[in-house]
C-alpha positions as CSV (number, residue, x, y, z in Angstrom):
1,X,-0.2,0.0,-0.3
2,X,0.9,3.7,-0.5
3,X,1.2,6.2,2.4
4,X,0.2,9.7,2.3
5,X,1.5,11.4,5.5
6,X,2.4,15.2,6.4
7,X,6.1,14.0,5.0
8,X,5.2,13.6,1.8
9,X,6.5,16.1,-0.6
10,X,3.7,18.5,-1.9
11,X,4.7,17.3,-5.6
12,X,3.8,13.8,-4.8
13,X,0.5,14.1,-3.1
14,X,-1.9,14.9,-5.7
15,X,-0.3,11.5,-7.9
16,X,-1.1,9.4,-4.5
17,X,-4.6,10.7,-4.3
18,X,-5.5,10.2,-8.0
19,X,-4.0,6.7,-7.3
20,X,-5.7,5.9,-4.5
21,X,-9.2,6.1,-6.4
22,X,-8.8,2.6,-8.1
23,X,-9.8,-0.9,-7.8
24,X,-7.5,-3.2,-5.9
25,X,-5.4,0.2,-4.4
26,X,-4.9,0.4,-0.9
27,X,-3.8,3.6,0.8
28,X,-3.2,4.5,4.0
29,X,-3.8,8.2,5.2
30,X,-3.2,10.2,8.5
31,X,-6.4,11.6,9.9
32,X,-4.8,15.2,8.6
33,X,-5.9,13.8,5.2
34,X,-9.9,13.0,6.5
35,X,-10.4,16.5,5.8
36,X,-9.6,19.1,2.9
37,X,-9.0,16.8,0.4
38,X,-11.4,15.7,-2.5
39,X,-10.7,12.0,-3.1
40,X,-12.8,11.7,-6.9
41,X,-13.1,8.5,-8.3
42,X,-13.0,8.0,-12.0
43,X,-12.8,4.3,-12.3
44,X,-15.8,3.1,-13.6
45,X,-15.4,-0.4,-12.7
46,X,-14.7,0.8,-9.0
47,X,-17.8,2.3,-8.9
48,X,-20.1,0.2,-10.6
49,X,-18.7,-2.6,-8.0
50,X,-19.6,-0.3,-4.7
51,X,-17.3,2.5,-4.9
52,X,-14.2,3.5,-2.5
53,X,-14.2,1.9,1.0
54,X,-13.3,3.8,3.5
55,X,-11.9,2.5,6.8
56,X,-11.3,4.7,9.3
57,X,-9.4,3.6,12.7
58,X,-8.6,6.7,14.4
59,X,-11.2,8.6,16.5
60,X,-12.7,12.0,15.2
61,X,-12.0,14.9,17.0
62,X,-15.5,16.4,16.7
63,X,-18.2,15.5,14.9
64,X,-17.6,17.7,12.1
65,X,-14.6,15.8,11.6
66,X,-16.5,12.4,11.3
67,X,-18.7,13.8,9.0
68,X,-15.8,15.1,6.6
69,X,-14.1,11.6,7.1
70,X,-17.7,9.8,6.0
71,X,-17.5,12.4,2.7
72,X,-14.4,10.8,1.6
73,X,-16.1,7.9,0.2
74,X,-18.3,9.4,-2.5
75,X,-18.5,12.5,-4.1
76,X,-20.8,13.7,-6.9
77,X,-23.3,10.7,-6.1
78,X,-20.7,8.3,-6.9
79,X,-21.6,4.9,-4.3
80,X,-19.1,4.2,-1.3
81,X,-18.9,2.8,1.8
82,X,-17.6,3.4,5.3
83,X,-16.2,1.3,8.2
84,X,-15.0,2.6,11.6
85,X,-12.6,0.3,13.3
86,X,-11.5,1.4,16.9
87,X,-10.1,-0.3,19.7
């Protein structure tokens, strides 16, 4: 899997985000990227098979953050799903 952290150079971030929205891809993100990044899926096969699945394993600091995390799964009425895994 690829990792998107605060240490990734700015010029690489957009390409990691674009690659993450395709079938059979796993991308690990820090909670910083749960807000403010538009993850747009243009992979028609992925959309046909249910869209992006987002797993978050961190506590949201606020309800607004949790809503933003959930919004990472689908944009523009595309399908998507989410699962929380907290321990």
